[in-house]
N, C-alpha and C positions, 0 to 999 in steps of 0.2 A: 407255486407247487403245494405251500399250506393249505391253500382252498382247493386243491385236487384233491388232497387227501381226505379231506374235510366231506366234500363230496363224495367219496368212495366210500366211506366210513357209515355216511347218512344214507346212502344207498340212495342220494339222487341224480346218478347216472341212469339207472337202470329204465327212465322212462323215455331217454335217447333213442332211435332210432340206432337199433344194430350195437345198442351197449345191453351188456348183461352180466352174469357172473364171471364169465371166461373175463370178457375186457376188463371189469374191473383186478382180476387177479393179474392178468398181465399189466395194466398200468401201475398195481402195487410192487410188482416184480422190479418193473424200470424204474420206479423212483428208489426202489431200496438200491439197486446199483449203482443209481447218481449218488447216492448218498454214501455207500463204501466208496467210490472216488473219493471222497474228501476235498471236491472241486480242484482237483487233477485234472490236467488239460491235454491231450495228443501230442504226441512228440513234434508232428510235423507243424503244429498251429505253433507252438512255442518256438521252433526254430523259425519260424518265417518274421517272428515279434523280435526276437532275438537278433537275428540277421540284419532286419533293418533298423534296431538301435544301434547295434553296432559301428553301423556304417554313418548313422547321423555322427555319433560321438567323435569317430575318425575325422569326421569335417571339422570339429572345433579346433582351434588354435591351440598350439600346445601339446596335443596329443601323439604320442610316440608309440604307443599299441592300444590296440582294444581287442578284448575276443569275449566272449560267452563261456563260463566255466560251470560249477555246480551239476546237478545233474544232468543238465540239457548234455554238455560235454561228454558228459557217461556215457549220454545216448538213451536214459531208462526211457520204457513203453512210454509212461507218463510221470508229467512235470507237475512239482507243485507250485514253485515259483523261478524266475529267470534272475543268475547271478552274472552282469556286466563287470567286468575289470577294464581299467584304464591305465596307462603309465604314462603320467604326465607328473612335473614340478609344480603346477598348480590345480586346485581341485575345482576351485569355486566355479571355473565357467562352464564346465561339464557337470557339476549338480544342477546349475540354472537351465543349462541346455536343457538335462530329460525331464526338468521339471515345463519347461516352458514346449515340448513335442505337441503338437497338435491332438494326436493320440493320449494324452495324459490326461486321464479322469479325474484324478485325486492323488494329492502330493501328500504321504503317509507319514515320512519324515523327512528333516531337510538339515543336514549337518556337514561338516567339513571333511568327516571322513564316508560317510553313506548315507544315500537318499534312496530311499524308497517311493515308487508311483503304483499306483493301478492304472489302467490302460483301460481306453473306452470298452472293450472286449470280458474286463473282469481279471485280468492278469497282474501280477506282484512282480514288478523289477526289483530289484537292488542293484544301486550303482555303488563301487568302490575303486576310488583311484587311490593307485598306488606311487610312489618315489619309482622314476625308471629301472634304478639299480637293484630294485626289490620284485621286479617282474615276475621273474621265475619262481622263488618262492611264494609268491602272491596267486600266481596260477598254477603250483601245485595243492597248497591248503586252500584254497576253495574249491577244487575240481574232485577231489578225492571222497569220498563215501566216509562217515563219520569214524568207522570201523574200521577202514584203510588207513586213517590219517592217525588213527592211533596207533596204531601197529609202527607206521613210520617215526613217529613222537618214541614210541619206544627203543630202538634203534639207536635215536639220536642220543638218546638218554646214557645206554650204554656204551655209547662211542664217548661220551663224556659233554657232548653237545647238547645244544637247545634251539629246539624248531618252531620259527613263526611264520606267519605271512610277510613277513618283514626279512629274512633272511636264517640262514645256518650260522648260527653263535659258538662260539669253544664256554662250556660252562663255567669256566674258573675266569676268565680273562674279558669275557664277555665281545671278544674279536669275532667282526663278520667273516667268516670262511666260504662260504657260498652264497647265492643270491640271485644272479641274474637269468640262469636258463632253471628250467626243471631236469635237464641232464647234468647239470652239473653238483643242484639237490641229492640227487638218485645217486650219482656216482662217490658224493661223499659221504651217504650212508653205506658205500658198500652193495651199490644194486643197480643193475641195467636200468634205461628209461621205461617207465612200464606204461601201454598205453592208455590212457583216460577211459574207455570202455571195459579195461579189465580191473579199475581201484575199487573193487567193492570187498574186498579183504574173504574171498573164494579160494584163498592160496595161493593168489599171485605174486604174496612177498618170499614165500618158504621154495615157490617154483622160480622165482627171480633169485635167491639165495645160493639154489640148487644149479644153477644155469639152464635151466627146462623149461624157462617161460616160452609162449609160440609165440610164432609171428603170426598174428591174425590175419584171414583174408581183409585184403582190401578192394574197392571197389574199381581198382585199375587192373585187378584180377579177374573180373566178372568180363569170360567172354560172348554171352548173350542170354537171352530172357526166352524161359519154357512156358511162361502160362499169361495167355495174353489174350483179347479179346478183341474182336472188329463188330460193326454194325448190322453183322448177319444175325446176331442174337441181341445180346444185350450191351454192348459197345457203342460207344456214339461216333466213331469213326471208321471210314471204309479201310478194307486190309491195304491200300495202296498207301495211304497215309502214315497208317500204324507201320509198315515197313520201312517207310521213308525216313521217319523218326528214330526208328529205331539201327537206323543204317546210320543216323548224324549222330546216334551216338557210341559210335566206332565200333560197333558188335560183329562178331565173327558170324555168326547166328541169331537165330529169330524164328520163334516157334509161335503163331496161332492157335489159339486152343479154344474154341469156341463149344459152347455146351452145346451137348448131347441132347436124344430126343424126350429122356426121361421129368427132364423139365419143360412144362407143355407148354409153357407162356413162353417158350424164346421160340416153337414151334420147326424147332429144328427136323431135319427130313434127311434120308440116304443120298438121295437127288441133289441136294443142297449140300451137302457136306462133299460130295465127289465134284459138284460144278468149281467150290470155293478149293478144292486139291488141284484140280487144273490149272484154275487163276493161281495158284501159290507155285504151281512149276513154270508157268510163262513167266512170272517175276521173279523168280528164283535165276539168279544171276543178273539181274539189272544193276544192284547196287554194287559195284565195287567191294570185293573184299567182302560180302556177307551170304552167307547160305540162306533160305528160306525152309522153313519145317513145317508140315501141316500137322496137325495135332489135333486133339479133342480135351475136352473136360468133362470126364463122364460125371455121373450119380451114384454115388455108393449107397443103394435100394435097400430096406430096412432089414433085408436079409444076407445083404453083401453082393446081390447082384448089379453089375453095371450095365449100361446102354450099350446094346448092340451085342450081335451074336461076335464069337472070336473069329473067325473066318474076314470079318467087315474091319474090326477093329486091326486085323496084321496088317494092313495097307496105309495105316495111321505112321508119321515115325513117331510120335509121342502121344502117350496116353494117361494125362493126370487124371484121378480119380479123387472127388470130393463130395463131403458130407453137407447135404444142403437140407435136411429136413428128418423127422422121426429123431428131434434130439433128447427128448426124453424118456428114449427107451431105456429097460433095466443097464445095469451097468455089464453084465455080463453080457445080454444082448447087441449092446455096443460095440464089445471088444471083438466079440465073435466076428461081427459086420465089417470093421477096421481088419481083423485078420485076413478074412475072407477075400477080401480086396487087395491085402496086399500078395495074397497066393494067386490072382487070377494073371497068367502068363504074361498077358499083353499092358499089364499097369507096371507105370516105370514110376511114378511120381503120387504119393498121397497129398492131395492139397488142401493148404489152411485146415489141418489135421485135429485139433480142437475145435473146430468152427468157432472160435470165441468172438465176438468185435467187443472190444475194449469200450467198459461202461456202460452196452450195451445186452450184452449175452455172452454167459459164464461159459467153459469149454463144459462140452460133452465131458458123461462121469461114465470113464474108460476105462480099464488095466491099461495105462501106457506102455507101462514096463513090459507086458504083452507082446503089444503093438510093436514096440520098437525094437525085441528079439524077434518077431514075425518079420521086419523089415530087413533088418542082418542076415535073418536067415535065408528069404527069398531076393535079396539084390533090389529091395524096393529104398527110394527115395524118399526122404519127407522133406515136404516144402516148407522152409520159411516165410512166409507170406508177407511181401512188404508194404504192403497197404497199411497205412497208420491206425486205420481203426482194426486191424487184424494183428500184425506181428508176431505171426502164428505158424511156427514152434516158438515159445516163449524161451529168454535165453537158458530159465532152469531146466525146462525141458530139452533143450541142445545141450546143455551138459549131460542130461542121465541117457539120452538116447545115444550121444558119440559114447557113453562107455559102453554101451553095447556092441559099438563096430558100425552105427549108422552112415549113409552119404546123403549127403544134403542138396536141394535145390534151392538157390534164394532167386525167388521170381517178385516180380511186381503186380503180377495179375493185375495189368491195366485194360480199363476199359475206354482209355481215351489217350493220346499224344501227352497230355499233360499229366498223366499216371506212371509214366516210364521214369520217371526222375526216382519215382517213390523207393525206387532198386538201392536208392543210400541207406534207408532205412532199413530195409532186410539186412543190409552187410553189415551197419551197427550190431543189431540184433544178433546176428552170430559170432561176431567177435569175441562181445558178450556174454556168450555160449562157447568160446576158446576156439572156434573152428580157424583151420589154416585154409590154403585155398586149395592143397590136395584131398579137404572130407567136402569138398562143394562142386558138383558133377557142372555146372556151367562155368566154372574156370579151366575145364580141362578143352584140349585140342578138340572139334569136330569129329574126327576119328575116332578117339579114344570114348567119346558121348556116344556115339552110336554103337557102340561095342558093350558098351552099357546099357541102352536103352533097348538093345536088342541083341542081347548074348547069343543066340542062338544062328545069327548071320553069320 
């Protein structure tokens, strides 16, 4: 990357075919985004590595429990390093096993209490082995954000206690009063168990003390996926395979929403859309317990217009509208554009609202409080796009939008059958935004969902 930066600054790329000042600016912008990310990795890449290492540790003799903790357990959108915990009476076998993994490229530190490695993909993994009777205390200690943990320790001090990764102790006698489970720790502090995704010091402890902690939406609450693609446009799998994979996930309903014609590279036409609709209707009911919905992902044009006239849009079960171009308009223009899309009576969901791609493209500069207010006023849902490169809306925007009274749709934006499980990351992001299942339209029964999608019917 340093060599590339030098080449740009010395204008050595301009002699290459297709390169010019605009290309140089794009490269510099991309490098700046990578540097801003600070070596953090996407949630799904961290999860894949963590689950593999937890499985490896679980196979080592003497392992009583193993889990990932830290920012990964809180399901932050990007992860700096991976924290793995093991409960065992002996630490050495686990430290040796981690160092010996085939994808361990470097042992950064090797000790009795903690070993750190760097994987062949550049991820740092920190392993800690705890006494089995300290498992709950350790899991609580190594999961919460720094600010959340400061709050819990302050509560402990006020109660004459001391909290560490080994347990909750009486400050005077040193007697351990709780340690084996997280629930035990929080209960002794006068709190209910706080879900890991909420442990960010965003008011969760005050809400818990008042008995007002929400029950976050869970993946089991999701009844269907409302934004997916097939090989009719830019997906990789045919409708039949996508529907079968959705049914295998136990969904009650599933929508296919291929791109509309304003994205010219997709070559969509009215005839193709109608032919797909016919096939959707033929397949509807072939997967027991799951209904198929025919939708479209519309493109929000520079002025807020969408593909196809209203009479044609009226034939779809669901219309998702998203921005796919002209990201650098003025703040006023982008705001008007999104608000106008919300005001379109056929648009039910605004897809990946900020258009961000983590580490690759920043959010568009719009007045999103105005957009959130428009969504609440028009009854338009905002999407939480579950693709790990997007997670859009992000958790902080979700918190703001919820205060406006907005409803949400958690969608995979799947372009293949292997993308459907991305739903877990969208749900986790919704949890971090304090959403309950009533806030999320695709947790609702189909009859209620249809009333939301087509309120005039």
